[in-house]
N, C-alpha and C positions, 0 to 999 in steps of 0.2 A: 172251287169257284162259288162265289156268292152272287145271287141275283137280288137286287133291290128294286122292287116294284113300287114306284113312288105313290101310286094310288093307295097302297097298303101301308108302307112304312112312313110316308110323309116326305115331302120335298127337302125340308131342312135336315132331316136325319140322313138322307142320301148324300147331301152335300157334305155334311160332317164326316160321314164314313169315307167318302171319296178323298177328302183332304187327308185324313189319317193314312189312307192307303198310299197316296202319292208320296207322303213324307217317308213312308216305310219302304219305298222302292218298288211298289206294286204296279201292275198294269191294270188300268181300268178302261172299260168301254162305256161310252156315254153318248146321248143323242145331241146333235147340233141342229141348226135350222135346215140343214141339207140332208146329211146321212149320219150314221153312227161313226164316232171316231175312237181312236185308241190313245190313251193319255198316260204319260209318265213325266216325272219332274225333269225339266230341261237340262239340269246339271247333275243328274244321277247316272254315272257311267254304266253301272251294271244293269240298270233298268233300260237304258237306251240300247245296250248290246242285246239284251233279251228281247226287246221289242223288235229290233231289226231282224233278228233271227226268226222270231215268230211269224213275221210277215213275209219272210223269205225275200227281203227287200234288197235289190242290188246296191252295192256300195256307192255307186255313182248317182244314186237317186236321193235327193234331199228330203228332209222330213219337216213338214210345216208345224208351226207353233200357234197357240192362241194365248192371248193375254186378256185381262179384265180391265186394264187401265193403261192409258198411253204413257203414264209416268214410268212404266216398266220397260219401255223401249231401250233405254240406255244399257240394260242388262244384256241385250242381244244385238243391237244395231250400232254400228260405228258412226252412222250419220243418217239423218232423215231429210231428204231433199224437200224443198218447198212444194213441189208438185205433189209429192206424197202426202205432205201435211194437208194440202187442199183436199185430196181424196179422202183422207181420214176424217176431216171435218164434215164432209158430206155423206159418207157412206159407212162409217163405223158408229155403232155396232152394225154388222151386216155381213153379207156373203161376198166380201171383197178381201182377197189375200194380196198383200203387197210384198214384193221381193225388195229387200233393202240391203245395203252393204253390211256385212256381218262383223261383229267383234271377233278378233282372232282367237279368243279364248273359247269359242263355241266348239262343241263336239263335232267331229267329222260325220257322225251319224245325222246331225242336223243340217250341216252345210254341204256335205258330200264333196268337200274340197273346192266348192265354187266361189268361196269368199262372200257368199250372200246368204240371207236368211229369209224365209217366207213366214209371214205373220199376219194375224188379223184379230180383231175383237169380234167374236161371233154375234150373230143376230139373236133375237129372243128365242131362248131354248135353255135346256138344262146346262149346256156348255157355258152359256153366258153367266148364269147364276153361279156356277162353280168358279169360273174364272174371276168373277167379281170378289170372291172371298180369298183369293190367293195373292200373295205378294211375290210370285214367281211365275214365269211362263210354263206351260205344259205342251206336250206334243198333241196334235189333233190329226194324225195321219188316219186315213180312212180305214174302217174296221173290216178289212178283207185281206186275203192273200194277194200279194202283188200280181197284177194283171187280171185279177178276177173282179166281178162287179162289186161295188160298194154295198155294205149292208144298210138296210133301211129299217131294221127291227132288231130287238134283242135276240129273237129266235135265229135270225140270219147270222148274227155275231156268234152265237153258240154253235151253230152248224159249222162255221169256219174254224173255230178255235177250241171248242169244248172246254175242258178244265184248264187249258193253258192260260186263260184270262183269270185274273184274281177276282175281279168284281165287274158285273154288268149292271149298269143303271138302266132299268126298263121304264121308259116313259111312253111306251107305245110306239107306233110307227111314225117315222119322220116323213116329210114331204117326198124325199127321194126322187126328185125330178132331175135337177141339175146340181152340180157341185158349185163351190164358190168360184167366182171369176178371179183370175190371177193377173196381176199387172206387175211387170218388172220396172221398178223405179230406180234402178242402179245407174242408168245412163243419163245422158243429157235430157232425154225426153222419155216419159213413161211409155211402155209398150205392152199391149194386151197379149199375153202368151197363152191364156186359156179362156175361152168363152164359157160363161156359166150363168148362175142365177141372176147376177146383176147385169142388166142389159148393156151391151157395148156402147150404144148411142149415148147413154147417160154419162158414161166415163169420158167419152170424147167431148161432150158438151162441157163437162166440168173442167177438162184440161184446156179447152179453147178459151175459157174464161180466166185462166191464170195470167 
């Protein structure tokens, strides 16, 4: 396991090393604007399998993705409803995860057989800086064993996984208060399925204006 402390190695070097690791099928841990996440390339079967086993993640639990640009959505989403577009316009980048109809080529590790994919452009954080450099989505599942509290520091990630993680990007402690808010946009009307950092009332107001 390598630990890159951005205050020592530099932000750009950490982004470059993360990119190389993702292309090589490695698992990286990185800070988002909420907690630390675990990333692998979205279409790397062996990396997805390894990540799922590492987290002891149930097969029926989907794995969220992050992207750096909305132009990447066609890689993973079969459609983007108008209401979802409205929410993206207002709240991306930011702590809003949208559930969209998935392309049928996506791994079951990502969709869990639901026919849907969870995705967001993260708010200001290392995760956003990294995602902006990539022309593909990566996973951003929370850096913890399934059912355990999410990690808000590199030390917490290391405590969970030890040397099973290839690289940890240490940017210090994250806010670690609430996770991203999740909205299911696959139906006729979007539904909030998890309350989180983005207030529910702001989402409701945005949808009422549609």
